[in-house]
C-alpha positions as CSV (number, residue, x, y, z in Angstrom):
1,M,65.8,60.8,99.8
2,P,68.9,59.0,101.0
3,N,71.1,60.7,103.6
4,R,74.3,62.0,101.8
5,P,77.6,62.3,103.7
6,T,77.5,66.1,103.4
7,D,74.0,66.2,104.9
8,E,75.3,64.1,107.8
9,A,78.3,66.3,108.3
10,V,76.2,69.5,108.3
11,A,73.8,67.9,110.8
12,Q,76.7,67.1,113.1
13,A,78.4,70.4,112.8
14,A,78.1,72.9,115.6
15,P,76.2,76.1,114.9
16,L,78.4,78.8,113.4
17,E,78.5,80.9,116.6
18,A,79.4,77.9,118.8
19,A,82.2,77.0,116.3
20,R,83.5,80.6,116.5
21,R,83.5,80.6,120.2
22,A,85.3,77.2,120.3
23,A,87.9,78.2,117.8
24,G,88.5,81.7,119.2
25,T,88.5,84.8,116.9
26,R,91.8,86.5,116.5
27,G,93.2,89.3,114.4
28,A,91.5,92.4,113.1
29,G,88.1,91.1,113.7
30,S,88.8,90.0,117.3
31,T,85.7,90.0,119.6
32,D,88.0,89.8,122.6
33,P,87.3,93.0,124.5
34,L,90.8,93.3,125.8
35,V,92.5,92.9,122.3
36,A,89.8,95.0,120.6
37,E,90.3,97.9,123.1
38,L,94.1,97.8,122.7
39,R,93.8,97.7,118.9
40,R,91.5,100.7,118.8
41,G,93.9,102.4,121.2
42,G,96.7,102.1,118.6
43,L,98.6,99.0,119.7
44,L,99.4,97.8,116.3
45,P,100.9,101.1,115.0
46,L,102.8,101.2,118.4
47,L,104.2,97.7,117.8
48,V,105.2,98.4,114.2
49,L,106.9,101.7,115.2
50,H,108.6,99.8,118.1
51,F,110.0,97.1,115.8
52,L,111.1,99.7,113.3
53,A,112.9,101.6,116.1
54,R,115.1,98.4,116.3
55,G,116.0,98.5,112.6
56,P,114.5,98.4,109.1
57,S,112.0,95.7,108.4
58,Y,109.5,94.6,105.8
59,G,105.8,93.8,106.1
60,N,105.8,90.1,106.4
61,Q,108.6,90.3,109.0
62,L,106.6,92.8,111.0
63,M,103.4,90.5,110.9
64,E,105.5,87.6,112.2
65,R,107.0,89.7,115.0
66,V,103.7,91.0,116.1
67,T,102.3,87.4,116.2
68,E,105.3,86.1,118.0
69,L,105.4,88.9,120.6
70,T,101.8,88.5,121.5
71,G,101.8,84.8,121.5
72,G,99.3,84.7,118.7
73,L,96.8,86.9,120.6
74,I,97.1,89.4,117.8
75,A,97.4,87.9,114.4
76,V,97.9,90.4,111.6
77,N,97.2,89.7,108.0
78,P,98.5,91.5,104.9
79,N,95.1,93.3,104.4
80,T,95.8,95.1,107.8
81,M,99.6,95.5,107.7
82,Y,100.2,96.9,104.3
83,P,97.5,99.6,104.5
84,L,98.9,100.5,108.0
85,L,102.4,100.8,106.6
86,R,101.2,102.9,103.7
87,S,99.3,105.2,106.1
88,L,102.4,105.5,108.4
89,E,104.4,106.3,105.3
90,Q,102.0,109.0,104.2
91,Q,102.0,110.6,107.6
92,G,105.8,110.7,107.5
93,L,106.2,108.3,110.4
94,V,108.1,105.7,108.4
95,R,110.0,105.7,105.1
96,G,109.8,102.8,102.7
97,E,112.4,101.8,100.2
98,W,112.4,98.9,97.8
99,E,115.2,96.3,98.4
100,H,116.0,96.4,94.6
101,P,114.8,99.8,93.3
102,D,115.0,98.7,89.7
103,R,112.3,96.0,90.3
104,R,109.5,95.3,92.8
105,S,110.9,93.3,95.7
106,R,110.5,93.6,99.4
107,R,109.9,97.1,100.7
108,F,111.9,97.9,103.8
109,Y,110.5,100.4,106.2
110,R,112.6,102.7,108.5
111,L,111.4,104.8,111.4
112,T,111.6,108.6,110.9
113,P,112.3,111.1,113.7
114,A,108.5,111.9,113.6
115,G,107.7,108.2,113.8
116,D,109.9,107.9,116.9
117,G,108.0,110.8,118.5
118,E,104.7,109.0,117.7
119,R,106.1,105.8,119.1
120,R,106.9,107.5,122.3
121,R,103.5,109.2,122.5
122,L,101.6,105.9,121.8
123,A,103.7,104.1,124.4
124,V,102.8,106.8,127.1
125,E,99.1,106.7,126.0
126,L,98.8,102.9,126.0
127,G,101.0,102.2,129.0
128,P,98.3,102.6,131.6
129,R,95.9,100.3,129.7
130,L,98.5,97.7,129.3
131,N,99.4,97.9,133.0
132,A,95.7,97.7,134.0
133,I,95.2,94.6,131.9
134,A,98.3,92.9,133.3
135,A,97.3,93.8,136.9
136,G,93.8,92.4,136.2
137,I,95.2,89.2,134.8
138,D,97.6,88.9,137.7
139,L,94.8,89.2,140.2
140,I,92.9,86.5,138.4
141,R,95.9,84.2,138.3
142,R,96.5,84.8,142.1
143,E,92.9,84.2,142.9
144,L,92.9,81.0,141.0
145,D,96.3,80.0,142.2
146,V,97.6,79.4,138.7
């Protein structure tokens, strides 16, 4: 049987696990222990509440801000952001309003007083973890002189 181009490409491709390691896994499925621990600790809700404390925002804008602030370390997709926003709204931590109430458009979210309290609580809870990670990275950088 003649060798087809796809057969050759498959033969040359790295195994799936090696490709994942080379590409790096980001976002909700991150295998990075630092990011995963922070996510489980409530970093994404904290970031969303933090941005909403600065003013109303909509989902795509929040996703972009999270990605930008974290330098791409935490990439958020719509399948993560919108359920989170709905959950925060059901808990009374944010209030959502359609940009144009008579038709579906962008939904802007605002922080509620309860949301501000939760933002403060999460910041206190996650602060020591963030400080420990930053200190650990600083030690590594100093050791490596980078």
